[in-house]
VODRENZA-970133 format. One record per residue (C-alpha): x, y, z. Coordinates in pm, whole numbers, padded with zeros to 5 digits, always signed. Example, Ala and Ser with C-alpha at 12.3 -4.5 7.8 and 13.67 -1.06 7.14 Angstrom:
! residues 2
+01230-00450+00780+01367-00106+00714
//
This chain:
! residues 159
+10013+08978+08500+09748+09194+08667+09634+08901+08880+09990+08839+08998+10051+09206+09086+09718+09235+09266+09776+08909+09455+10119+09020+09578+09980+09364+09669+09694+09219+09875+09897+08941+10040+10181+09172+10142+09930+09431+10266+09758+09172+10485+10081+09036+10627+10269+09363+10680+10003+09624+10753+09794+09377+10950+10092+09283+11165+10187+09645+11224+09836+09751+11323+09801+09467+11573+10152+09498+11720+10135+09879+11738+09796+09862+11909+09925+09615+12169+10248+09805+12234+10140+10093+12465+09964+09870+12718+10246+09615+12710+10511+09886+12759+10313+10034+13050+10309+09694+13217+10686+09681+13168+10706+10012+13357+10597+09845+13677+10235+09765+13619+10130+09418+13716+09953+09144+13533+09619+09027+13674+09798+08733+13838+10032+08973+14021+10342+08913+13807+10528+09205+13656+10576+09183+13281+10927+09245+13147+11021+09458+12853+11078+09155+12630+10727+09157+12485+10738+09532+12424+11073+09499+12250+10934+09219+12032+10626+09426+11939+10851+09719+11845+11066+09490+11629+10754+09360+11454+10645+09716+11378+10988+09820+11256+11056+09509+11049+10718+09499+10883+10730+09874+10818+11037+09816+10602+10876+09520+10426+10555+09721+10385+10719+09938+10119+10629+09658+09880+10255+09730+09929+10237+10067+09749+10496+09955+09491+10279+09662+09382+09966+09874+09425+10097+10134+09182+10206+09860+08941+09858+09706+08961+09696+10047+08909+09912+10105+08604+09814+09765+08460+09447+09846+08516+09481+10201+08382+09342+10361+08698+09642+10565+08816+09453+10891+08761+09132+10780+08934+09048+10991+09238+09003+10692+09472+09353+10567+09393+09513+10909+09433+09337+10957+09768+09449+10607+09872+09808+10689+09784+09796+11019+09975+09650+10839+10280+09915+10567+10247+10190+10829+10249+10025+10996+10551+10005+10662+10734+10368+10582+10652+10476+10927+10774+10275+10884+11094+10433+10544+11150+10788+10660+11080+10771+11001+11247+10541+10940+11543+10452+10577+11620+10797+10417+11600+10973+10705+11781+10697+10699+12044+10756+10329+12093+11129+10392+12134+11059+10662+12396+10828+10431+12589+11082+10148+12570+11348+10380+12707+11119+10464+12998+11051+10094+13061+11418+10003+13044+11502+10297+13271+11267+10159+13536+11019+10447+13505+10695+10405+13696+10369+10334+13520+10241+10678+13624+10545+10850+13470+10502+10658+13144+10123+10695+13118+10121+11030+12926+10363+10894+12666+10160+10574+12634+09837+10773+12597+09980+10988+12317+10118+10678+12148+09779+10503+12173+09609+10802+12010+09868+10823+11733+09847+10450+11670+09470+10477+11650+09503+10750+11386+09746+10528+11192+09497+10240+11207+09206+10461+11093+09408+10580+10793+09466+10219+10689+09099+10134+10742+08999+10417+10507+09252+10297+10247+09108+09945+10268+08754+10077+10218+08868+10282+09920+09036+09976+09771+08716+09773+09805+08453+10033+09716+08653+10220+09449+08424+10523+09413+08335+10580+09051+08425+10225+08952+08255+10093+08643+08299+09729+08750+07979+09731+08953+08168+09648+09273
//
């Protein structure tokens, strides 16, 4: 049973969190281009790609709830729920989820509204810069969680 829980946990984490980190990282630049910036070939990019990236982030954020659920179930099977590395990972996961739900996704919506309202790239740049920084913090939190999951400080497995 442990192998099944761990497999689902890892697979869903790769698919959902991986997709969110990539789409969220691409979003600010894409949305800026939708605000009147031009592609290298001189064409203006529409908001369609930015809308799609936002949908990816939103949809996978909902599906991503499965990651900590199966992670906690796996931790319970392994008897490590009270280990410091797992508790820190859970706290960082909650922080990343809060950052996504309270800052990244609303920031994307604000930038989309600017793009759809025909704002200029210069007018949208401060919002895009803040969103890029926030997205970077979100990505760093997930990177730390991944390292904790691999290294497991204090582990007796030798890993």
